[in-house]
N, CA, C and O atoms as a Tripos MOL2 file, in Angstrom:
@<TRIPOS>MOLECULE
protein
  296   295    74     0     0
PROTEIN
NO_CHARGES

@<TRIPOS>ATOM
      1 N         -99.5780 -210.5870  -43.3060 N.3       1 MET1
      2 CA        -99.8110 -210.2380  -44.7090 C.3       1 MET1
      3 C        -100.1940 -209.5540  -45.1380 C.2       1 MET1
      4 O        -101.3010 -209.2110  -44.7230 O.2       1 MET1
      5 N         -99.4980 -208.6870  -46.4930 N.am      2 GLU2
      6 CA       -100.0260 -207.4860  -47.2560 C.3       2 GLU2
      7 C        -101.6010 -208.0300  -48.0420 C.2       2 GLU2
      8 O        -101.9080 -209.1990  -48.2760 O.2       2 GLU2
      9 N        -102.4260 -206.7890  -48.3370 N.am      3 GLU3
     10 CA       -103.4710 -207.2530  -48.6620 C.3       3 GLU3
     11 C        -103.2260 -206.7900  -50.2270 C.2       3 GLU3
     12 O        -103.1560 -205.5980  -50.5260 O.2       3 GLU3
     13 N        -103.1340 -207.5770  -50.9420 N.am      4 HIS4
     14 CA       -103.2030 -207.1520  -52.4630 C.3       4 HIS4
     15 C        -104.3940 -207.7010  -53.1400 C.2       4 HIS4
     16 O        -104.4090 -208.7480  -53.7870 O.2       4 HIS4
     17 N        -105.4270 -206.8790  -52.9320 N.am      5 LEU5
     18 CA       -106.7680 -206.8090  -53.4170 C.3       5 LEU5
     19 C        -107.2650 -206.2100  -54.7640 C.2       5 LEU5
     20 O        -106.8370 -205.1450  -55.2100 O.2       5 LEU5
     21 N        -108.3170 -207.0720  -55.4510 N.am      6 PRO6
     22 CA       -108.4340 -206.6290  -56.8690 C.3       6 PRO6
     23 C        -109.3550 -205.3450  -56.9320 C.2       6 PRO6
     24 O        -110.3760 -205.5440  -56.2730 O.2       6 PRO6
     25 N        -109.3240 -204.1700  -57.4790 N.am      7 GLU7
     26 CA       -109.8940 -202.8320  -57.7930 C.3       7 GLU7
     27 C        -110.6730 -203.3570  -58.9010 C.2       7 GLU7
     28 O        -110.3140 -203.9470  -59.9200 O.2       7 GLU7
     29 N        -111.8790 -202.9940  -58.4530 N.am      8 ARG8
     30 CA       -113.0870 -203.4830  -59.8810 C.3       8 ARG8
     31 C        -113.5180 -201.9770  -60.4950 C.2       8 ARG8
     32 O        -113.5530 -200.9610  -59.8000 O.2       8 ARG8
     33 N        -113.7420 -202.0100  -61.5010 N.am      9 PRO9
     34 CA       -113.7590 -203.1750  -62.5170 C.3       9 PRO9
     35 C        -112.6530 -203.3580  -63.2200 C.2       9 PRO9
     36 O        -112.6980 -204.2590  -64.0580 O.2       9 PRO9
     37 N        -111.4810 -202.6390  -63.0920 N.am     10 SER10
     38 CA       -110.0630 -202.9280  -63.5600 C.3      10 SER10
     39 C        -109.8480 -204.1940  -63.4540 C.2      10 SER10
     40 O        -109.7500 -204.8630  -64.4820 O.2      10 SER10
     41 N        -109.7730 -204.5740  -62.6460 N.am     11 TRP11
     42 CA       -109.0430 -206.0830  -62.0510 C.3      11 TRP11
     43 C        -107.5630 -205.8320  -61.7970 C.2      11 TRP11
     44 O        -106.6930 -206.6930  -61.9270 O.2      11 TRP11
     45 N        -107.3820 -204.7200  -61.4670 N.am     12 ASP12
     46 CA       -105.6570 -204.4140  -61.0250 C.3      12 ASP12
     47 C        -105.4940 -204.6390  -59.4920 C.2      12 ASP12
     48 O        -106.4760 -204.5460  -58.7560 O.2      12 ASP12
     49 N        -104.5540 -204.8630  -59.1260 N.am     13 CYS13
     50 CA       -104.1440 -204.9950  -57.6750 C.3      13 CYS13
     51 C        -104.6730 -203.8150  -56.8070 C.2      13 CYS13
     52 O        -104.9280 -203.0260  -57.7160 O.2      13 CYS13
     53 N        -104.9360 -203.3050  -55.9120 N.am     14 THR14
     54 CA       -105.0760 -202.1210  -54.9040 C.3      14 THR14
     55 C        -103.6200 -201.7110  -54.5740 C.2      14 THR14
     56 O        -103.2280 -200.5470  -54.4980 O.2      14 THR14
     57 N        -102.9200 -202.7510  -54.4000 N.am     15 LYS15
     58 CA       -101.7690 -202.1900  -53.5430 C.3      15 LYS15
     59 C        -100.4050 -202.0980  -54.6400 C.2      15 LYS15
     60 O         -99.5600 -201.2340  -54.4020 O.2      15 LYS15
     61 N        -100.2530 -202.8540  -55.6330 N.am     16 CYS16
     62 CA        -98.9700 -202.9590  -56.8520 C.3      16 CYS16
     63 C         -99.3170 -202.3570  -57.8730 C.2      16 CYS16
     64 O         -98.4660 -201.6440  -58.4050 O.2      16 CYS16
     65 N        -100.4230 -202.4290  -58.3670 N.am     17 GLY17
     66 CA       -101.0300 -202.0020  -59.9410 C.3      17 GLY17
     67 C        -101.1200 -203.2250  -60.8100 C.2      17 GLY17
     68 O        -101.8780 -203.1230  -61.7740 O.2      17 GLY17
     69 N        -100.5010 -204.3370  -60.6490 N.am     18 GLU18
     70 CA       -100.4280 -205.2930  -61.2290 C.3      18 GLU18
     71 C        -101.6360 -206.3680  -61.8000 C.2      18 GLU18
     72 O        -102.3590 -206.6160  -60.8350 O.2      18 GLU18
     73 N        -102.0030 -206.9270  -62.7360 N.am     19 ALA19
     74 CA       -103.6060 -207.6460  -63.4580 C.3      19 ALA19
     75 C        -103.5590 -207.9590  -61.8050 C.2      19 ALA19
     76 O        -102.6910 -207.4570  -61.0910 O.2      19 ALA19
     77 N        -104.4970 -208.7620  -61.3420 N.am     20 TRP20
     78 CA       -105.2040 -209.4320  -60.3410 C.3      20 TRP20
     79 C        -105.6730 -211.0100  -60.8630 C.2      20 TRP20
     80 O        -106.4110 -211.3690  -61.7810 O.2      20 TRP20
     81 N        -104.8860 -211.7760  -59.8310 N.am     21 PRO21
     82 CA       -103.8180 -212.0160  -58.7040 C.3      21 PRO21
     83 C        -102.5490 -211.9590  -59.2610 C.2      21 PRO21
     84 O        -102.0500 -212.7460  -60.0660 O.2      21 PRO21
     85 N        -101.9340 -210.6820  -58.6280 N.am     22 CYS22
     86 CA       -100.9770 -210.4790  -58.9500 C.3      22 CYS22
     87 C         -99.4250 -211.7760  -57.9570 C.2      22 CYS22
     88 O         -99.6350 -212.7690  -57.2600 O.2      22 CYS22
     89 N         -98.8060 -211.4870  -58.1350 N.am     23 ALA23
     90 CA        -97.7750 -212.2100  -57.5530 C.3      23 ALA23
     91 C         -97.7560 -212.7170  -55.8640 C.2      23 ALA23
     92 O         -97.6760 -213.8530  -55.3970 O.2      23 ALA23
     93 N         -97.8510 -211.5340  -55.2600 N.am     24 ILE24
     94 CA        -98.1940 -211.4480  -54.0590 C.3      24 ILE24
     95 C         -99.5590 -211.9590  -53.7910 C.2      24 ILE24
     96 O         -99.8180 -212.5570  -52.7470 O.2      24 ILE24
     97 N        -100.1330 -211.8110  -54.3980 N.am     25 ALA25
     98 CA       -102.0870 -212.1130  -53.8400 C.3      25 ALA25
     99 C        -101.8320 -213.6910  -54.4370 C.2      25 ALA25
    100 O        -102.6860 -214.3580  -53.8530 O.2      25 ALA25
    101 N        -101.2600 -214.3570  -55.0920 N.am     26 LYS26
    102 CA       -101.0400 -215.5230  -55.2510 C.3      26 LYS26
    103 C        -100.4230 -216.2130  -54.4700 C.2      26 LYS26
    104 O        -100.9170 -217.3300  -54.3210 O.2      26 LYS26
    105 N         -99.2390 -215.9390  -53.7140 N.am     27 VAL27
    106 CA        -98.3200 -216.1930  -52.4930 C.3      27 VAL27
    107 C         -99.7100 -216.4630  -51.2580 C.2      27 VAL27
    108 O        -100.0960 -217.5440  -50.8140 O.2      27 VAL27
    109 N        -100.2750 -214.9610  -50.9180 N.am     28 ASN28
    110 CA       -101.3440 -214.9110  -50.0080 C.3      28 ASN28
    111 C        -102.0650 -216.2540  -50.0790 C.2      28 ASN28
    112 O        -102.0010 -217.2140  -49.3110 O.2      28 ASN28
    113 N        -102.7690 -216.0730  -51.2040 N.am     29 LEU29
    114 CA       -104.1880 -216.9570  -51.7660 C.3      29 LEU29
    115 C        -103.3960 -218.6370  -51.1720 C.2      29 LEU29
    116 O        -104.1420 -219.3430  -50.4930 O.2      29 LEU29
    117 N        -102.0910 -219.1210  -51.4300 N.am     30 SER30
    118 CA       -101.7230 -220.3210  -51.3970 C.3      30 SER30
    119 C        -101.5520 -220.5230  -50.0040 C.2      30 SER30
    120 O        -101.5110 -221.6820  -49.5910 O.2      30 SER30
    121 N        -101.4200 -219.3360  -49.0230 N.am     31 ILE31
    122 CA       -100.9290 -219.5530  -47.7580 C.3      31 ILE31
    123 C        -102.5610 -219.5920  -47.1100 C.2      31 ILE31
    124 O        -102.8800 -220.4210  -46.2580 O.2      31 ILE31
    125 N        -103.4650 -218.6230  -47.6270 N.am     32 GLU32
    126 CA       -104.4930 -218.6640  -46.7360 C.3      32 GLU32
    127 C        -105.6550 -219.8820  -47.0570 C.2      32 GLU32
    128 O        -106.5540 -220.1400  -46.2570 O.2      32 GLU32
    129 N        -105.4630 -220.6580  -48.5020 N.am     33 TYR33
    130 CA       -105.8720 -221.5420  -48.5710 C.3      33 TYR33
    131 C        -105.2380 -223.0880  -48.7110 C.2      33 TYR33
    132 O        -105.6340 -224.0180  -49.4130 O.2      33 TYR33
    133 N        -104.1840 -223.0210  -47.8430 N.am     34 LEU34
    134 CA       -103.2430 -224.4840  -47.7120 C.3      34 LEU34
    135 C        -103.9800 -225.5250  -47.1790 C.2      34 LEU34
    136 O        -104.6660 -225.4980  -46.1570 O.2      34 LEU34
    137 N        -103.7570 -226.6210  -48.0880 N.am     35 GLY35
    138 CA       -105.1540 -227.6940  -48.0010 C.3      35 GLY35
    139 C        -106.2480 -227.7180  -48.2440 C.2      35 GLY35
    140 O        -106.9750 -228.6850  -48.0160 O.2      35 GLY35
    141 N        -106.6510 -226.5210  -48.8260 N.am     36 LEU36
    142 CA       -108.2170 -226.5710  -49.0430 C.3      36 LEU36
    143 C        -107.9150 -225.9950  -50.7410 C.2      36 LEU36
    144 O        -108.4030 -224.8940  -50.9970 O.2      36 LEU36
    145 N        -107.3400 -226.5220  -51.5790 N.am     37 ARG37
    146 CA       -107.7090 -226.3270  -53.0110 C.3      37 ARG37
    147 C        -108.8080 -226.2130  -53.5090 C.2      37 ARG37
    148 O        -109.1190 -225.2640  -54.2290 O.2      37 ARG37
    149 N        -109.6330 -227.2420  -53.1770 N.am     38 SER38
    150 CA       -111.1950 -227.3040  -53.6570 C.3      38 SER38
    151 C        -111.8360 -225.4370  -53.4440 C.2      38 SER38
    152 O        -112.3240 -224.6210  -54.2250 O.2      38 SER38
    153 N        -111.4830 -225.4220  -51.9460 N.am     39 ALA39
    154 CA       -112.0650 -223.7550  -51.6490 C.3      39 ALA39
    155 C        -111.4510 -222.4890  -52.2830 C.2      39 ALA39
    156 O        -112.1020 -221.4810  -52.5590 O.2      39 ALA39
    157 N        -110.2910 -222.6300  -52.4590 N.am     40 LEU40
    158 CA       -109.4900 -222.0660  -53.6460 C.3      40 LEU40
    159 C        -110.2370 -221.8420  -54.6920 C.2      40 LEU40
    160 O        -110.8010 -220.7850  -54.9720 O.2      40 LEU40
    161 N        -110.2500 -223.1080  -55.4430 N.am     41 LEU41
    162 CA       -110.9570 -223.1000  -56.7490 C.3      41 LEU41
    163 C        -112.1380 -222.1120  -56.9200 C.2      41 LEU41
    164 O        -112.1960 -221.1550  -57.6930 O.2      41 LEU41
    165 N        -113.2670 -222.6400  -55.8440 N.am     42 LEU42
    166 CA       -114.0950 -222.3890  -55.6380 C.3      42 LEU42
    167 C        -114.4560 -220.7280  -55.6650 C.2      42 LEU42
    168 O        -115.4080 -220.1970  -56.2390 O.2      42 LEU42
    169 N        -113.2470 -219.9920  -54.7520 N.am     43 TYR43
    170 CA       -112.9310 -218.6090  -54.7010 C.3      43 TYR43
    171 C        -112.7840 -218.3020  -55.9400 C.2      43 TYR43
    172 O        -113.6270 -217.7040  -56.6090 O.2      43 TYR43
    173 N        -111.5620 -218.7430  -56.3800 N.am     44 LEU44
    174 CA       -111.0640 -218.2110  -57.6590 C.3      44 LEU44
    175 C        -112.1190 -217.9710  -58.7570 C.2      44 LEU44
    176 O        -112.1440 -216.9750  -59.4800 O.2      44 LEU44
    177 N        -113.1510 -219.2000  -58.8050 N.am     45 GLY45
    178 CA       -114.1840 -219.1830  -60.0600 C.3      45 GLY45
    179 C        -115.1250 -218.0110  -59.6380 C.2      45 GLY45
    180 O        -115.6420 -217.4390  -60.5990 O.2      45 GLY45
    181 N        -115.4730 -217.5100  -58.3430 N.am     46 ILE46
    182 CA       -116.7600 -216.6660  -58.0710 C.3      46 ILE46
    183 C        -115.4760 -215.0590  -58.7730 C.2      46 ILE46
    184 O        -115.7400 -214.2850  -59.6930 O.2      46 ILE46
    185 N        -114.2900 -215.0830  -57.9680 N.am     47 GLN47
    186 CA       -113.8270 -213.5680  -58.3480 C.3      47 GLN47
    187 C        -113.3560 -213.8620  -60.1260 C.2      47 GLN47
    188 O        -113.0350 -212.7760  -60.6100 O.2      47 GLN47
    189 N        -113.2640 -214.7790  -60.9580 N.am     48 HIS48
    190 CA       -113.2200 -214.7200  -62.2710 C.3      48 HIS48
    191 C        -114.5680 -214.6110  -62.8800 C.2      48 HIS48
    192 O        -114.5630 -213.9450  -63.9150 O.2      48 HIS48
    193 N        -115.6940 -215.0700  -62.5300 N.am     49 TRP49
    194 CA       -116.9590 -214.8610  -62.7930 C.3      49 TRP49
    195 C        -117.0110 -213.2170  -62.9020 C.2      49 TRP49
    196 O        -117.0830 -212.6560  -63.9950 O.2      49 TRP49
    197 N        -116.9770 -212.6820  -61.9610 N.am     50 LYS50
    198 CA       -117.2150 -211.1430  -61.2050 C.3      50 LYS50
    199 C        -116.3480 -210.6270  -62.4900 C.2      50 LYS50
    200 O        -116.9570 -209.9830  -63.3440 O.2      50 LYS50
    201 N        -114.9600 -210.8780  -62.6670 N.am     51 ALA51
    202 CA       -113.9150 -210.1590  -63.5310 C.3      51 ALA51
    203 C        -114.2000 -210.3130  -64.9360 C.2      51 ALA51
    204 O        -113.5460 -209.5400  -65.6350 O.2      51 ALA51
    205 N        -114.8980 -210.9980  -65.4910 N.am     52 PHE52
    206 CA       -115.4240 -211.6620  -66.6230 C.3      52 PHE52
    207 C        -116.6080 -210.4870  -67.0870 C.2      52 PHE52
    208 O        -116.6090 -209.7670  -68.0860 O.2      52 PHE52
    209 N        -117.5790 -210.5790  -66.0030 N.am     53 ASN53
    210 CA       -118.5890 -209.6150  -66.2540 C.3      53 ASN53
    211 C        -118.0170 -207.9450  -66.5340 C.2      53 ASN53
    212 O        -118.0410 -207.2160  -67.5260 O.2      53 ASN53
    213 N        -117.5700 -207.7950  -65.2990 N.am     54 ASP54
    214 CA       -116.9310 -206.4660  -65.3850 C.3      54 ASP54
    215 C        -116.4180 -206.0330  -66.6350 C.2      54 ASP54
    216 O        -116.8660 -205.0940  -67.2930 O.2      54 ASP54
    217 N        -115.2360 -206.9300  -67.0000 N.am     55 HIS55
    218 CA       -114.4220 -206.4120  -68.3870 C.3      55 HIS55
    219 C        -115.6860 -206.7140  -69.6700 C.2      55 HIS55
    220 O        -115.5510 -205.9190  -70.6000 O.2      55 HIS55
    221 N        -116.4450 -207.3570  -69.7930 N.am     56 ALA56
    222 CA       -117.5600 -207.7930  -70.6600 C.3      56 ALA56
    223 C        -118.6160 -206.6010  -70.7150 C.2      56 ALA56
    224 O        -119.2790 -206.4820  -71.7460 O.2      56 ALA56
    225 N        -118.7900 -205.7900  -69.7520 N.am     57 ALA57
    226 CA       -119.7130 -204.5600  -69.5680 C.3      57 ALA57
    227 C        -118.7230 -203.4190  -69.9000 C.2      57 ALA57
    228 O        -119.3160 -202.3500  -70.0470 O.2      57 ALA57
    229 N        -117.7570 -203.3630  -70.0160 N.am     58 SER58
    230 CA       -116.7550 -202.0230  -70.4470 C.3      58 SER58
    231 C        -116.1490 -202.2830  -71.6530 C.2      58 SER58
    232 O        -115.6290 -201.3160  -72.2100 O.2      58 SER58
    233 N        -116.0920 -203.3330  -72.1790 N.am     59 GLY59
    234 CA       -115.3520 -203.6820  -73.1760 C.3      59 GLY59
    235 C        -114.6750 -205.1550  -73.2820 C.2      59 GLY59
    236 O        -115.0510 -206.0730  -72.5540 O.2      59 GLY59
    237 N        -113.8250 -205.2800  -74.0800 N.am     60 PRO60
    238 CA       -113.6310 -206.5540  -74.4210 C.3      60 PRO60
    239 C        -112.7310 -207.4550  -73.1540 C.2      60 PRO60
    240 O        -111.9000 -206.9790  -72.3810 O.2      60 PRO60
    241 N        -113.0740 -208.4960  -73.2190 N.am     61 VAL61
    242 CA       -112.4110 -209.4840  -72.0560 C.3      61 VAL61
    243 C        -111.3820 -210.0930  -72.3410 C.2      61 VAL61
    244 O        -111.2660 -210.9930  -73.1720 O.2      61 VAL61
    245 N        -110.0670 -209.3470  -71.2400 N.am     62 PRO62
    246 CA       -108.5950 -210.1210  -72.1880 C.3      62 PRO62
    247 C        -108.3360 -211.2330  -72.1520 C.2      62 PRO62
    248 O        -108.4350 -211.8610  -71.0980 O.2      62 PRO62
    249 N        -107.9840 -211.7220  -73.1440 N.am     63 VAL63
    250 CA       -107.7170 -213.1610  -73.6830 C.3      63 VAL63
    251 C        -106.9190 -214.1590  -72.5370 C.2      63 VAL63
    252 O        -106.9130 -215.3900  -72.5750 O.2      63 VAL63
    253 N        -106.2680 -213.3240  -71.5400 N.am     64 ASP64
    254 CA       -105.7200 -214.2410  -70.7060 C.3      64 ASP64
    255 C        -106.3550 -214.4560  -69.3580 C.2      64 ASP64
    256 O        -105.9310 -215.2080  -68.4810 O.2      64 ASP64
    257 N        -107.3770 -213.7320  -69.3090 N.am     65 LEU65
    258 CA       -108.2090 -213.7510  -68.0190 C.3      65 LEU65
    259 C        -108.5140 -215.5840  -67.4200 C.2      65 LEU65
    260 O        -108.8160 -215.7840  -66.2430 O.2      65 LEU65
    261 N        -108.4490 -216.1200  -67.8820 N.am     66 HIS66
    262 CA       -108.5530 -217.5930  -67.3470 C.3      66 HIS66
    263 C        -107.3900 -218.0760  -66.9130 C.2      66 HIS66
    264 O        -107.3410 -218.8030  -65.9210 O.2      66 HIS66
    265 N        -106.5200 -217.7930  -67.4780 N.am     67 GLU67
    266 CA       -105.0390 -218.3520  -67.2350 C.3      67 GLU67
    267 C        -104.6000 -217.6770  -65.8610 C.2      67 GLU67
    268 O        -104.1620 -218.2670  -64.8730 O.2      67 GLU67
    269 N        -104.8540 -216.0410  -66.0450 N.am     68 ARG68
    270 CA       -104.4260 -215.4330  -64.6670 C.3      68 ARG68
    271 C        -105.1280 -215.8860  -63.6560 C.2      68 ARG68
    272 O        -104.5560 -215.6310  -62.5960 O.2      68 ARG68
    273 N        -106.1470 -216.4630  -63.5170 N.am     69 PHE69
    274 CA       -106.9790 -216.7710  -62.4570 C.3      69 PHE69
    275 C        -106.6360 -218.0630  -62.1700 C.2      69 PHE69
    276 O        -106.2650 -218.1740  -61.0010 O.2      69 PHE69
    277 N        -106.6170 -219.3330  -62.9500 N.am     70 PHE70
    278 CA       -106.1720 -220.4920  -63.0210 C.3      70 PHE70
    279 C        -105.2620 -221.4020  -63.2760 C.2      70 PHE70
    280 O        -105.3810 -222.5620  -62.8820 O.2      70 PHE70
    281 N        -103.9460 -220.8460  -64.1740 N.am     71 GLY71
    282 CA       -103.2980 -221.1270  -64.5550 C.3      71 GLY71
    283 C        -101.7220 -221.5670  -63.6400 C.2      71 GLY71
    284 O        -100.8020 -222.2290  -64.1210 O.2      71 GLY71
    285 N        -101.7690 -221.0110  -62.3080 N.am     72 TRP72
    286 CA       -100.8510 -220.7550  -61.3260 C.3      72 TRP72
    287 C        -101.2760 -221.7660  -60.3920 C.2      72 TRP72
    288 O        -100.5070 -221.8680  -59.4360 O.2      72 TRP72
    289 N        -102.2040 -222.4970  -60.3760 N.am     73 ILE73
    290 CA       -102.9250 -223.5530  -59.3020 C.3      73 ILE73
    291 C        -102.0330 -224.8940  -59.8740 C.2      73 ILE73
    292 O        -101.7320 -224.9590  -61.0660 O.2      73 ILE73
    293 N        -101.8190 -225.4770  -59.3410 N.am     74 ARG74
    294 CA       -101.3680 -227.0090  -59.4780 C.3      74 ARG74
    295 C        -101.9480 -227.6860  -58.5910 C.2      74 ARG74
    296 O        -101.7480 -228.8980  -58.5100 O.2      74 ARG74
@<TRIPOS>BOND
     1     1     2 1
     2     2     3 1
     3     3     4 2
     4     3     5 am
     5     5     6 1
     6     6     7 1
     7     7     8 2
     8     7     9 am
     9     9    10 1
    10    10    11 1
    11    11    12 2
    12    11    13 am
    13    13    14 1
    14    14    15 1
    15    15    16 2
    16    15    17 am
    17    17    18 1
    18    18    19 1
    19    19    20 2
    20    19    21 am
    21    21    22 1
    22    22    23 1
    23    23    24 2
    24    23    25 am
    25    25    26 1
    26    26    27 1
    27    27    28 2
    28    27    29 am
    29    29    30 1
    30    30    31 1
    31    31    32 2
    32    31    33 am
    33    33    34 1
    34    34    35 1
    35    35    36 2
    36    35    37 am
    37    37    38 1
    38    38    39 1
    39    39    40 2
    40    39    41 am
    41    41    42 1
    42    42    43 1
    43    43    44 2
    44    43    45 am
    45    45    46 1
    46    46    47 1
    47    47    48 2
    48    47    49 am
    49    49    50 1
    50    50    51 1
    51    51    52 2
    52    51    53 am
    53    53    54 1
    54    54    55 1
    55    55    56 2
    56    55    57 am
    57    57    58 1
    58    58    59 1
    59    59    60 2
    60    59    61 am
    61    61    62 1
    62    62    63 1
    63    63    64 2
    64    63    65 am
    65    65    66 1
    66    66    67 1
    67    67    68 2
    68    67    69 am
    69    69    70 1
    70    70    71 1
    71    71    72 2
    72    71    73 am
    73    73    74 1
    74    74    75 1
    75    75    76 2
    76    75    77 am
    77    77    78 1
    78    78    79 1
    79    79    80 2
    80    79    81 am
    81    81    82 1
    82    82    83 1
    83    83    84 2
    84    83    85 am
    85    85    86 1
    86    86    87 1
    87    87    88 2
    88    87    89 am
    89    89    90 1
    90    90    91 1
    91    91    92 2
    92    91    93 am
    93    93    94 1
    94    94    95 1
    95    95    96 2
    96    95    97 am
    97    97    98 1
    98    98    99 1
    99    99   100 2
   100    99   101 am
   101   101   102 1
   102   102   103 1
   103   103   104 2
   104   103   105 am
   105   105   106 1
   106   106   107 1
   107   107   108 2
   108   107   109 am
   109   109   110 1
   110   110   111 1
   111   111   112 2
   112   111   113 am
   113   113   114 1
   114   114   115 1
   115   115   116 2
   116   115   117 am
   117   117   118 1
   118   118   119 1
   119   119   120 2
   120   119   121 am
   121   121   122 1
   122   122   123 1
   123   123   124 2
   124   123   125 am
   125   125   126 1
   126   126   127 1
   127   127   128 2
   128   127   129 am
   129   129   130 1
   130   130   131 1
   131   131   132 2
   132   131   133 am
   133   133   134 1
   134   134   135 1
   135   135   136 2
   136   135   137 am
   137   137   138 1
   138   138   139 1
   139   139   140 2
   140   139   141 am
   141   141   142 1
   142   142   143 1
   143   143   144 2
   144   143   145 am
   145   145   146 1
   146   146   147 1
   147   147   148 2
   148   147   149 am
   149   149   150 1
   150   150   151 1
   151   151   152 2
   152   151   153 am
   153   153   154 1
   154   154   155 1
   155   155   156 2
   156   155   157 am
   157   157   158 1
   158   158   159 1
   159   159   160 2
   160   159   161 am
   161   161   162 1
   162   162   163 1
   163   163   164 2
   164   163   165 am
   165   165   166 1
   166   166   167 1
   167   167   168 2
   168   167   169 am
   169   169   170 1
   170   170   171 1
   171   171   172 2
   172   171   173 am
   173   173   174 1
   174   174   175 1
   175   175   176 2
   176   175   177 am
   177   177   178 1
   178   178   179 1
   179   179   180 2
   180   179   181 am
   181   181   182 1
   182   182   183 1
   183   183   184 2
   184   183   185 am
   185   185   186 1
   186   186   187 1
   187   187   188 2
   188   187   189 am
   189   189   190 1
   190   190   191 1
   191   191   192 2
   192   191   193 am
   193   193   194 1
   194   194   195 1
   195   195   196 2
   196   195   197 am
   197   197   198 1
   198   198   199 1
   199   199   200 2
   200   199   201 am
   201   201   202 1
   202   202   203 1
   203   203   204 2
   204   203   205 am
   205   205   206 1
   206   206   207 1
   207   207   208 2
   208   207   209 am
   209   209   210 1
   210   210   211 1
   211   211   212 2
   212   211   213 am
   213   213   214 1
   214   214   215 1
   215   215   216 2
   216   215   217 am
   217   217   218 1
   218   218   219 1
   219   219   220 2
   220   219   221 am
   221   221   222 1
   222   222   223 1
   223   223   224 2
   224   223   225 am
   225   225   226 1
   226   226   227 1
   227   227   228 2
   228   227   229 am
   229   229   230 1
   230   230   231 1
   231   231   232 2
   232   231   233 am
   233   233   234 1
   234   234   235 1
   235   235   236 2
   236   235   237 am
   237   237   238 1
   238   238   239 1
   239   239   240 2
   240   239   241 am
   241   241   242 1
   242   242   243 1
   243   243   244 2
   244   243   245 am
   245   245   246 1
   246   246   247 1
   247   247   248 2
   248   247   249 am
   249   249   250 1
   250   250   251 1
   251   251   252 2
   252   251   253 am
   253   253   254 1
   254   254   255 1
   255   255   256 2
   256   255   257 am
   257   257   258 1
   258   258   259 1
   259   259   260 2
   260   259   261 am
   261   261   262 1
   262   262   263 1
   263   263   264 2
   264   263   265 am
   265   265   266 1
   266   266   267 1
   267   267   268 2
   268   267   269 am
   269   269   270 1
   270   270   271 1
   271   271   272 2
   272   271   273 am
   273   273   274 1
   274   274   275 1
   275   275   276 2
   276   275   277 am
   277   277   278 1
   278   278   279 1
   279   279   280 2
   280   279   281 am
   281   281   282 1
   282   282   283 1
   283   283   284 2
   284   283   285 am
   285   285   286 1
   286   286   287 1
   287   287   288 2
   288   287   289 am
   289   289   290 1
   290   290   291 1
   291   291   292 2
   292   291   293 am
   293   293   294 1
   294   294   295 1
   295   295   296 2
@<TRIPOS>SUBSTRUCTURE
     1 MET1         2 RESIDUE 1 A MET
     2 GLU2         6 RESIDUE 1 A GLU
     3 GLU3        10 RESIDUE 1 A GLU
     4 HIS4        14 RESIDUE 1 A HIS
     5 LEU5        18 RESIDUE 1 A LEU
     6 PRO6        22 RESIDUE 1 A PRO
     7 GLU7        26 RESIDUE 1 A GLU
     8 ARG8        30 RESIDUE 1 A ARG
     9 PRO9        34 RESIDUE 1 A PRO
    10 SER10       38 RESIDUE 1 A SER
    11 TRP11       42 RESIDUE 1 A TRP
    12 ASP12       46 RESIDUE 1 A ASP
    13 CYS13       50 RESIDUE 1 A CYS
    14 THR14       54 RESIDUE 1 A THR
    15 LYS15       58 RESIDUE 1 A LYS
    16 CYS16       62 RESIDUE 1 A CYS
    17 GLY17       66 RESIDUE 1 A GLY
    18 GLU18       70 RESIDUE 1 A GLU
    19 ALA19       74 RESIDUE 1 A ALA
    20 TRP20       78 RESIDUE 1 A TRP
    21 PRO21       82 RESIDUE 1 A PRO
    22 CYS22       86 RESIDUE 1 A CYS
    23 ALA23       90 RESIDUE 1 A ALA
    24 ILE24       94 RESIDUE 1 A ILE
    25 ALA25       98 RESIDUE 1 A ALA
    26 LYS26      102 RESIDUE 1 A LYS
    27 VAL27      106 RESIDUE 1 A VAL
    28 ASN28      110 RESIDUE 1 A ASN
    29 LEU29      114 RESIDUE 1 A LEU
    30 SER30      118 RESIDUE 1 A SER
    31 ILE31      122 RESIDUE 1 A ILE
    32 GLU32      126 RESIDUE 1 A GLU
    33 TYR33      130 RESIDUE 1 A TYR
    34 LEU34      134 RESIDUE 1 A LEU
    35 GLY35      138 RESIDUE 1 A GLY
    36 LEU36      142 RESIDUE 1 A LEU
    37 ARG37      146 RESIDUE 1 A ARG
    38 SER38      150 RESIDUE 1 A SER
    39 ALA39      154 RESIDUE 1 A ALA
    40 LEU40      158 RESIDUE 1 A LEU
    41 LEU41      162 RESIDUE 1 A LEU
    42 LEU42      166 RESIDUE 1 A LEU
    43 TYR43      170 RESIDUE 1 A TYR
    44 LEU44      174 RESIDUE 1 A LEU
    45 GLY45      178 RESIDUE 1 A GLY
    46 ILE46      182 RESIDUE 1 A ILE
    47 GLN47      186 RESIDUE 1 A GLN
    48 HIS48      190 RESIDUE 1 A HIS
    49 TRP49      194 RESIDUE 1 A TRP
    50 LYS50      198 RESIDUE 1 A LYS
    51 ALA51      202 RESIDUE 1 A ALA
    52 PHE52      206 RESIDUE 1 A PHE
    53 ASN53      210 RESIDUE 1 A ASN
    54 ASP54      214 RESIDUE 1 A ASP
    55 HIS55      218 RESIDUE 1 A HIS
    56 ALA56      222 RESIDUE 1 A ALA
    57 ALA57      226 RESIDUE 1 A ALA
    58 SER58      230 RESIDUE 1 A SER
    59 GLY59      234 RESIDUE 1 A GLY
    60 PRO60      238 RESIDUE 1 A PRO
    61 VAL61      242 RESIDUE 1 A VAL
    62 PRO62      246 RESIDUE 1 A PRO
    63 VAL63      250 RESIDUE 1 A VAL
    64 ASP64      254 RESIDUE 1 A ASP
    65 LEU65      258 RESIDUE 1 A LEU
    66 HIS66      262 RESIDUE 1 A HIS
    67 GLU67      266 RESIDUE 1 A GLU
    68 ARG68      270 RESIDUE 1 A ARG
    69 PHE69      274 RESIDUE 1 A PHE
    70 PHE70      278 RESIDUE 1 A PHE
    71 GLY71      282 RESIDUE 1 A GLY
    72 TRP72      286 RESIDUE 1 A TRP
    73 ILE73      290 RESIDUE 1 A ILE
    74 ARG74      294 RESIDUE 1 A ARG
């Protein structure tokens, strides 16, 4: 799997430059946490908290931040 990781404090993908989690990161996370939805939600919750704090420290928090981190999980 290609590593599509967040670049802090921007929270853009280090590989493709898209807002993290990018499309490939979502696929990779889905595979890594297959059958472990609660663990995935916990991981994303921690990352969301870090992203929120990073953005709040440097300016406005993106309005789509919550949707970016949690909107793709079914």
